[in-house]
PAFI-309921 format. One record per residue (C-alpha): z, y, x; residue number from 1; residue in three letters. Coordinates in steps of 0.05 Angstrom, whole numbers. Example, Ala and Ser with C-alpha at 12.3 -4.5 7.8 and 13.67 -1.06 7.14 Angstrom:
residues 2
+--------+--------+--------+-----+-----+
:     up :  north :   east :   n : res :
+--------+--------+--------+-----+-----+
:    156 :    -90 :    246 :   1 : ALA :
:    143 :    -21 :    273 :   2 : SER :
+--------+--------+--------+-----+-----+
***
This chain:
residues 326
+--------+--------+--------+-----+-----+
:     up :  north :   east :   n : res :
+--------+--------+--------+-----+-----+
:  -1890 :  -1554 :   -599 :   1 : UNK :
:  -1823 :  -1584 :   -593 :   2 : UNK :
:  -1825 :  -1661 :   -598 :   3 : UNK :
:  -1791 :  -1703 :   -656 :   4 : UNK :
:  -1752 :  -1764 :   -635 :   5 : UNK :
:  -1772 :  -1828 :   -674 :   6 : UNK :
:  -1731 :  -1889 :   -684 :   7 : UNK :
:  -1761 :  -1957 :   -662 :   8 : UNK :
:  -1704 :  -1995 :   -705 :   9 : UNK :
:  -1741 :  -1993 :   -764 :  10 : UNK :
:  -1706 :  -1943 :   -799 :  11 : UNK :
:  -1750 :  -1901 :   -848 :  12 : UNK :
:  -1767 :  -1830 :   -825 :  13 : UNK :
:  -1807 :  -1792 :   -880 :  14 : UNK :
:  -1835 :  -1755 :   -828 :  15 : UNK :
:  -1852 :  -1808 :   -789 :  16 : UNK :
:  -1883 :  -1841 :   -852 :  17 : UNK :
:  -1928 :  -1780 :   -868 :  18 : UNK :
:  -1949 :  -1785 :   -800 :  19 : UNK :
:  -1963 :  -1863 :   -801 :  20 : UNK :
:  -2014 :  -1844 :   -859 :  21 : UNK :
:  -2054 :  -1793 :   -818 :  22 : UNK :
:  -2050 :  -1829 :   -759 :  23 : UNK :
:  -2090 :  -1887 :   -787 :  24 : UNK :
:  -2130 :  -1838 :   -825 :  25 : UNK :
:  -2144 :  -1806 :   -761 :  26 : UNK :
:  -2157 :  -1876 :   -720 :  27 : UNK :
:  -2206 :  -1896 :   -776 :  28 : UNK :
:  -2248 :  -1839 :   -773 :  29 : UNK :
:  -2255 :  -1844 :   -702 :  30 : UNK :
:  -2284 :  -1915 :   -703 :  31 : UNK :
:  -2322 :  -1896 :   -760 :  32 : UNK :
:  -2355 :  -1842 :   -720 :  33 : UNK :
:  -2362 :  -1876 :   -666 :  34 : UNK :
:  -2401 :  -1934 :   -702 :  35 : UNK :
:  -2438 :  -1876 :   -730 :  36 : UNK :
:  -2461 :  -1853 :   -671 :  37 : UNK :
:  -2481 :  -1920 :   -651 :  38 : UNK :
:  -2432 :  -1925 :   -593 :  39 : UNK :
:  -2367 :  -1964 :   -585 :  40 : UNK :
:  -2327 :  -1911 :   -571 :  41 : UNK :
:  -2312 :  -1943 :   -501 :  42 : UNK :
:  -2271 :  -1909 :   -448 :  43 : UNK :
:  -2271 :  -1925 :   -371 :  44 : UNK :
:  -2211 :  -1950 :   -340 :  45 : UNK :
:  -2208 :  -1891 :   -301 :  46 : UNK :
:  -2197 :  -1857 :   -360 :  47 : UNK :
:  -2131 :  -1891 :   -380 :  48 : UNK :
:  -2089 :  -1848 :   -334 :  49 : UNK :
:  -2095 :  -1775 :   -337 :  50 : UNK :
:  -2059 :  -1713 :   -311 :  51 : UNK :
:  -2034 :  -1665 :   -365 :  52 : UNK :
:  -2014 :  -1593 :   -367 :  53 : UNK :
:  -1979 :  -1546 :   -415 :  54 : UNK :
:  -2050 :  -1520 :   -435 :  55 : UNK :
:  -2079 :  -1590 :   -448 :  56 : UNK :
:  -2020 :  -1620 :   -482 :  57 : UNK :
:  -2041 :  -1608 :   -549 :  58 : UNK :
:  -2105 :  -1651 :   -541 :  59 : UNK :
:  -2088 :  -1694 :   -491 :  60 : UNK :
:  -2025 :  -1724 :   -517 :  61 : UNK :
:  -2014 :  -1701 :   -594 :  62 : UNK :
:  -2083 :  -1710 :   -615 :  63 : UNK :
:  -2096 :  -1774 :   -574 :  64 : UNK :
:  -2031 :  -1804 :   -600 :  65 : UNK :
:  -2066 :  -1809 :   -667 :  66 : UNK :
:  -2108 :  -1858 :   -630 :  67 : UNK :
:  -2066 :  -1892 :   -589 :  68 : UNK :
:  -1996 :  -1888 :   -556 :  69 : UNK :
:  -1983 :  -1843 :   -501 :  70 : UNK :
:  -1933 :  -1855 :   -449 :  71 : UNK :
:  -1913 :  -1797 :   -409 :  72 : UNK :
:  -1895 :  -1802 :   -339 :  73 : UNK :
:  -1852 :  -1738 :   -318 :  74 : UNK :
:  -1854 :  -1737 :   -240 :  75 : UNK :
:  -1852 :  -1693 :   -185 :  76 : UNK :
:  -1877 :  -1693 :   -110 :  77 : UNK :
:  -1806 :  -1687 :    -81 :  78 : UNK :
:  -1781 :  -1741 :   -127 :  79 : UNK :
:  -1778 :  -1807 :    -91 :  80 : UNK :
:  -1762 :  -1854 :   -151 :  81 : UNK :
:  -1827 :  -1821 :   -177 :  82 : UNK :
:  -1862 :  -1848 :   -118 :  83 : UNK :
:  -1841 :  -1919 :   -131 :  84 : UNK :
:  -1845 :  -1917 :   -212 :  85 : UNK :
:  -1916 :  -1877 :   -218 :  86 : UNK :
:  -1954 :  -1931 :   -179 :  87 : UNK :
:  -1918 :  -1992 :   -224 :  88 : UNK :
:  -1946 :  -1948 :   -295 :  89 : UNK :
:  -2013 :  -1934 :   -269 :  90 : UNK :
:  -2026 :  -2003 :   -254 :  91 : UNK :
:  -2001 :  -2029 :   -316 :  92 : UNK :
:  -2039 :  -1982 :   -357 :  93 : UNK :
:  -2099 :  -2011 :   -327 :  94 : UNK :
:  -2075 :  -2081 :   -340 :  95 : UNK :
:  -2049 :  -2062 :   -410 :  96 : UNK :
:  -2134 :  -2046 :   -418 :  97 : UNK :
:  -2125 :  -1991 :   -471 :  98 : UNK :
:  -2064 :  -2013 :   -507 :  99 : UNK :
:  -2031 :  -1947 :   -488 : 100 : UNK :
:  -2050 :  -1883 :   -448 : 101 : UNK :
:  -2015 :  -1860 :   -386 : 102 : UNK :
:  -2005 :  -1784 :   -380 : 103 : UNK :
:  -1973 :  -1759 :   -316 : 104 : UNK :
:  -1940 :  -1688 :   -323 : 105 : UNK :
:  -1915 :  -1654 :   -264 : 106 : UNK :
:  -1854 :  -1617 :   -281 : 107 : UNK :
:  -1852 :  -1572 :   -225 : 108 : UNK :
:  -1918 :  -1533 :   -253 : 109 : UNK :
:  -1898 :  -1550 :   -325 : 110 : UNK :
:  -1826 :  -1526 :   -336 : 111 : UNK :
:  -1840 :  -1514 :   -413 : 112 : UNK :
:  -1853 :  -1578 :   -419 : 113 : UNK :
:  -1796 :  -1610 :   -391 : 114 : UNK :
:  -1750 :  -1564 :   -427 : 115 : UNK :
:  -1782 :  -1586 :   -492 : 116 : UNK :
:  -1769 :  -1653 :   -480 : 117 : UNK :
:  -1695 :  -1639 :   -459 : 118 : UNK :
:  -1707 :  -1674 :   -390 : 119 : UNK :
:  -1639 :  -1670 :   -344 : 120 : UNK :
:  -1675 :  -1717 :   -286 : 121 : UNK :
:  -1733 :  -1753 :   -263 : 122 : UNK :
:  -1764 :  -1800 :   -269 : 123 : UNK :
:  -1767 :  -1795 :   -340 : 124 : UNK :
:  -1816 :  -1839 :   -385 : 125 : UNK :
:  -1826 :  -1813 :   -460 : 126 : UNK :
:  -1878 :  -1839 :   -510 : 127 : UNK :
:  -1916 :  -1803 :   -565 : 128 : UNK :
:  -1937 :  -1844 :   -625 : 129 : UNK :
:  -1974 :  -1803 :   -678 : 130 : UNK :
:  -1945 :  -1740 :   -663 : 131 : UNK :
:  -1875 :  -1773 :   -655 : 132 : UNK :
:  -1841 :  -1771 :   -590 : 133 : UNK :
:  -1787 :  -1816 :   -564 : 134 : UNK :
:  -1756 :  -1831 :   -501 : 135 : UNK :
:  -1764 :  -1897 :   -466 : 136 : UNK :
:  -1727 :  -1892 :   -402 : 137 : UNK :
:  -1701 :  -1852 :   -351 : 138 : UNK :
:  -1701 :  -1864 :   -274 : 139 : UNK :
:  -1722 :  -1922 :   -241 : 140 : UNK :
:  -1735 :  -1989 :   -275 : 141 : UNK :
:  -1756 :  -2054 :   -259 : 142 : UNK :
:  -1824 :  -2083 :   -277 : 143 : UNK :
:  -1799 :  -2132 :   -328 : 144 : UNK :
:  -1757 :  -2077 :   -359 : 145 : UNK :
:  -1816 :  -2029 :   -361 : 146 : UNK :
:  -1862 :  -2092 :   -399 : 147 : UNK :
:  -1811 :  -2104 :   -448 : 148 : UNK :
:  -1809 :  -2031 :   -468 : 149 : UNK :
:  -1881 :  -2023 :   -469 : 150 : UNK :
:  -1901 :  -2089 :   -510 : 151 : UNK :
:  -1846 :  -2061 :   -562 : 152 : UNK :
:  -1873 :  -1996 :   -566 : 153 : UNK :
:  -1944 :  -2023 :   -573 : 154 : UNK :
:  -1920 :  -2063 :   -634 : 155 : UNK :
:  -1892 :  -2011 :   -665 : 156 : UNK :
:  -1954 :  -1966 :   -660 : 157 : UNK :
:  -1994 :  -2024 :   -686 : 158 : UNK :
:  -1949 :  -2052 :   -746 : 159 : UNK :
:  -1925 :  -1977 :   -769 : 160 : UNK :
:  -1981 :  -1931 :   -749 : 161 : UNK :
:  -2039 :  -1981 :   -749 : 162 : UNK :
:  -2060 :  -1953 :   -674 : 163 : UNK :
:  -2097 :  -2017 :   -643 : 164 : UNK :
:  -2107 :  -1977 :   -573 : 165 : UNK :
:  -2176 :  -1957 :   -536 : 166 : UNK :
:  -2235 :  -2002 :   -528 : 167 : UNK :
:  -2242 :  -2009 :   -453 : 168 : UNK :
:  -2319 :  -2015 :   -417 : 169 : UNK :
:  -2312 :  -2025 :   -343 : 170 : UNK :
:  -2384 :  -2000 :   -342 : 171 : UNK :
:  -2368 :  -1937 :   -381 : 172 : UNK :
:  -2370 :  -1869 :   -341 : 173 : UNK :
:  -2306 :  -1838 :   -327 : 174 : UNK :
:  -2290 :  -1779 :   -369 : 175 : UNK :
:  -2350 :  -1793 :   -419 : 176 : UNK :
:  -2355 :  -1770 :   -489 : 177 : UNK :
:  -2310 :  -1823 :   -510 : 178 : UNK :
:  -2250 :  -1793 :   -459 : 179 : UNK :
:  -2273 :  -1720 :   -486 : 180 : UNK :
:  -2239 :  -1681 :   -534 : 181 : UNK :
:  -2264 :  -1687 :   -612 : 182 : UNK :
:  -2292 :  -1621 :   -636 : 183 : UNK :
:  -2239 :  -1592 :   -689 : 184 : UNK :
:  -2253 :  -1614 :   -757 : 185 : UNK :
:  -2271 :  -1563 :   -810 : 186 : UNK :
:  -2214 :  -1545 :   -860 : 187 : UNK :
:  -2221 :  -1591 :   -921 : 188 : UNK :
:  -2216 :  -1559 :   -989 : 189 : UNK :
:  -2151 :  -1576 :  -1000 : 190 : UNK :
:  -2118 :  -1559 :   -932 : 191 : UNK :
:  -2083 :  -1494 :   -955 : 192 : UNK :
:  -2052 :  -1527 :  -1020 : 193 : UNK :
:  -2022 :  -1587 :   -975 : 194 : UNK :
:  -1995 :  -1535 :   -922 : 195 : UNK :
:  -1960 :  -1499 :   -974 : 196 : UNK :
:  -1932 :  -1569 :   -994 : 197 : UNK :
:  -1908 :  -1577 :   -927 : 198 : UNK :
:  -1878 :  -1511 :   -921 : 199 : UNK :
:  -1843 :  -1513 :   -981 : 200 : UNK :
:  -1811 :  -1583 :   -964 : 201 : UNK :
:  -1791 :  -1544 :   -901 : 202 : UNK :
:  -1759 :  -1492 :   -940 : 203 : UNK :
:  -1725 :  -1546 :   -987 : 204 : UNK :
:  -1763 :  -1525 :  -1038 : 205 : UNK :
:  -1782 :  -1595 :  -1070 : 206 : UNK :
:  -1805 :  -1563 :  -1147 : 207 : UNK :
:  -1855 :  -1525 :  -1103 : 208 : UNK :
:  -1880 :  -1582 :  -1057 : 209 : UNK :
:  -1883 :  -1626 :  -1121 : 210 : UNK :
:  -1927 :  -1579 :  -1156 : 211 : UNK :
:  -1965 :  -1565 :  -1095 : 212 : UNK :
:  -1985 :  -1640 :  -1085 : 213 : UNK :
:  -1996 :  -1652 :  -1155 : 214 : UNK :
:  -2049 :  -1595 :  -1160 : 215 : UNK :
:  -2086 :  -1632 :  -1106 : 216 : UNK :
:  -2077 :  -1699 :  -1138 : 217 : UNK :
:  -2108 :  -1669 :  -1200 : 218 : UNK :
:  -2173 :  -1655 :  -1170 : 219 : UNK :
:  -2175 :  -1715 :  -1119 : 220 : UNK :
:  -2127 :  -1762 :  -1141 : 221 : UNK :
:  -2143 :  -1811 :  -1084 : 222 : UNK :
:  -2119 :  -1760 :  -1031 : 223 : UNK :
:  -2079 :  -1802 :   -989 : 224 : UNK :
:  -2033 :  -1747 :   -958 : 225 : UNK :
:  -2022 :  -1719 :  -1028 : 226 : UNK :
:  -2006 :  -1779 :  -1055 : 227 : UNK :
:  -1947 :  -1795 :  -1000 : 228 : UNK :
:  -1918 :  -1724 :   -998 : 229 : UNK :
:  -1912 :  -1725 :  -1073 : 230 : UNK :
:  -1872 :  -1796 :  -1070 : 231 : UNK :
:  -1830 :  -1766 :  -1012 : 232 : UNK :
:  -1816 :  -1699 :  -1045 : 233 : UNK :
:  -1797 :  -1741 :  -1114 : 234 : UNK :
:  -1753 :  -1785 :  -1083 : 235 : UNK :
:  -1716 :  -1725 :  -1048 : 236 : UNK :
:  -1710 :  -1691 :  -1108 : 237 : UNK :
:  -1685 :  -1752 :  -1145 : 238 : UNK :
:  -1624 :  -1753 :  -1091 : 239 : UNK :
:  -1612 :  -1678 :  -1085 : 240 : UNK :
:  -1543 :  -1671 :  -1107 : 241 : UNK :
:  -1522 :  -1744 :  -1115 : 242 : UNK :
:  -1455 :  -1765 :  -1086 : 243 : UNK :
:  -1476 :  -1831 :  -1042 : 244 : UNK :
:  -1399 :  -1854 :  -1046 : 245 : UNK :
:  -1397 :  -1848 :  -1123 : 246 : UNK :
:  -1462 :  -1873 :  -1132 : 247 : UNK :
:  -1452 :  -1940 :  -1087 : 248 : UNK :
:  -1382 :  -1944 :  -1123 : 249 : UNK :
:  -1418 :  -1947 :  -1190 : 250 : UNK :
:  -1477 :  -1992 :  -1174 : 251 : UNK :
:  -1426 :  -2040 :  -1144 : 252 : UNK :
:  -1383 :  -2041 :  -1207 : 253 : UNK :
:  -1442 :  -2041 :  -1248 : 254 : UNK :
:  -1495 :  -2093 :  -1232 : 255 : UNK :
:  -1528 :  -2088 :  -1296 : 256 : UNK :
:  -1532 :  -2015 :  -1300 : 257 : UNK :
:  -1605 :  -2002 :  -1291 : 258 : UNK :
:  -1601 :  -1927 :  -1270 : 259 : UNK :
:  -1543 :  -1936 :  -1230 : 260 : UNK :
:  -1581 :  -1988 :  -1181 : 261 : UNK :
:  -1638 :  -1950 :  -1183 : 262 : UNK :
:  -1609 :  -1886 :  -1158 : 263 : UNK :
:  -1571 :  -1929 :  -1105 : 264 : UNK :
:  -1637 :  -1953 :  -1084 : 265 : UNK :
:  -1665 :  -1889 :  -1071 : 266 : UNK :
:  -1606 :  -1866 :  -1023 : 267 : UNK :
:  -1610 :  -1931 :   -991 : 268 : UNK :
:  -1686 :  -1915 :   -970 : 269 : UNK :
:  -1671 :  -1842 :   -956 : 270 : UNK :
:  -1614 :  -1871 :   -914 : 271 : UNK :
:  -1666 :  -1917 :   -876 : 272 : UNK :
:  -1634 :  -1980 :   -906 : 273 : UNK :
:  -1706 :  -2003 :   -934 : 274 : UNK :
:  -1689 :  -2076 :   -946 : 275 : UNK :
:  -1626 :  -2062 :   -978 : 276 : UNK :
:  -1673 :  -2012 :  -1029 : 277 : UNK :
:  -1714 :  -2060 :  -1040 : 278 : UNK :
:  -1667 :  -2122 :  -1043 : 279 : UNK :
:  -1628 :  -2082 :  -1095 : 280 : UNK :
:  -1685 :  -2074 :  -1134 : 281 : UNK :
:  -1717 :  -2140 :  -1139 : 282 : UNK :
:  -1645 :  -2170 :  -1159 : 283 : UNK :
:  -1643 :  -2121 :  -1210 : 284 : UNK :
:  -1709 :  -2140 :  -1239 : 285 : UNK :
:  -1683 :  -2212 :  -1238 : 286 : UNK :
:  -1628 :  -2198 :  -1282 : 287 : UNK :
:  -1658 :  -2154 :  -1330 : 288 : UNK :
:  -1714 :  -2156 :  -1384 : 289 : UNK :
:  -1762 :  -2114 :  -1427 : 290 : UNK :
:  -1766 :  -2040 :  -1412 : 291 : UNK :
:  -1705 :  -2041 :  -1366 : 292 : UNK :
:  -1741 :  -2092 :  -1318 : 293 : UNK :
:  -1807 :  -2048 :  -1328 : 294 : UNK :
:  -1768 :  -1986 :  -1305 : 295 : UNK :
:  -1740 :  -2021 :  -1242 : 296 : UNK :
:  -1808 :  -2050 :  -1222 : 297 : UNK :
:  -1838 :  -1978 :  -1226 : 298 : UNK :
:  -1788 :  -1945 :  -1185 : 299 : UNK :
:  -1799 :  -2005 :  -1132 : 300 : UNK :
:  -1867 :  -1991 :  -1131 : 301 : UNK :
:  -1855 :  -1913 :  -1118 : 302 : UNK :
:  -1812 :  -1934 :  -1059 : 303 : UNK :
:  -1871 :  -1975 :  -1031 : 304 : UNK :
:  -1914 :  -1917 :  -1033 : 305 : UNK :
:  -1863 :  -1880 :   -996 : 306 : UNK :
:  -1854 :  -1927 :   -938 : 307 : UNK :
:  -1929 :  -1948 :   -942 : 308 : UNK :
:  -1973 :  -2006 :   -964 : 309 : UNK :
:  -1980 :  -2037 :   -893 : 310 : UNK :
:  -1912 :  -2041 :   -874 : 311 : UNK :
:  -1888 :  -2108 :   -863 : 312 : UNK :
:  -1825 :  -2098 :   -906 : 313 : UNK :
:  -1870 :  -2073 :   -968 : 314 : UNK :
:  -1915 :  -2142 :   -961 : 315 : UNK :
:  -1851 :  -2178 :   -964 : 316 : UNK :
:  -1820 :  -2146 :  -1017 : 317 : UNK :
:  -1887 :  -2147 :  -1053 : 318 : UNK :
:  -1887 :  -2227 :  -1055 : 319 : UNK :
:  -1810 :  -2225 :  -1073 : 320 : UNK :
:  -1823 :  -2179 :  -1134 : 321 : UNK :
:  -1875 :  -2226 :  -1153 : 322 : UNK :
:  -1837 :  -2287 :  -1157 : 323 : UNK :
:  -1784 :  -2246 :  -1192 : 324 : UNK :
:  -1833 :  -2224 :  -1244 : 325 : UNK :
:  -1868 :  -2295 :  -1250 : 326 : UNK :
+--------+--------+--------+-----+-----+
***
């Protein structure tokens, strides 16, 4: 699987937003299943550092990244800097007590993974969060820099993806049930439609994706993945063919034109300017009344759906909207 880059700067990546929702659901499901079985889902400290190869990458890294940030240490036996960096990472994995999982990949034995991540030299350290890959650093790094990077990674994983890490029990048996792979889940009743929607999005068929998501929601109105996917597809359809320069020019020249501000906010969000999109619509709410105000409010709520209810920017914007309305 080709890894995808994910920015840690706060920019909205629609694929990452979808992954965030899926990761939160997966983490909650994992915790609920552990509670149902009467266990804590705890792992041994020894399970916080694992060796990974190409055959186990899907399970050991991609699947586990829906529960905990996975830091990948690409190394080789002949690499002297690796011999200095790897012990530091292993010690910090135990010290951070389950806030991240360390996966060690020998590049000599796993050339395909090295190529997929585009690694030009080692040591190289990446992270995978909710299936999204991002580079952390390459080459030797001081412990202070490593700690700062890990702290930022953990903060993003918790705030954007709801990943709070693994529960560690010093008395747990290494390689016990909590560290083992979960059995593949049976296909859900809407998996085929949801997959068709994703394929339509990938092909640029926004209308087809919208129809597929609407079909799911007609039977299951609470389906989180379908609601998020529909909000994304509708957003992309609204801005399709729009001239960003012209749209922003009209919005600047006509601050009281509700439709001009709404389409500009859509473009802001697609471009990753989340606060700008929210701020634009909240200011428009303050300047309008009646049906115009309600139209702006509804669009703002739709954009909240795209970003995610738990995102701090949404929480802050909801408070600002309430002040603007009342």
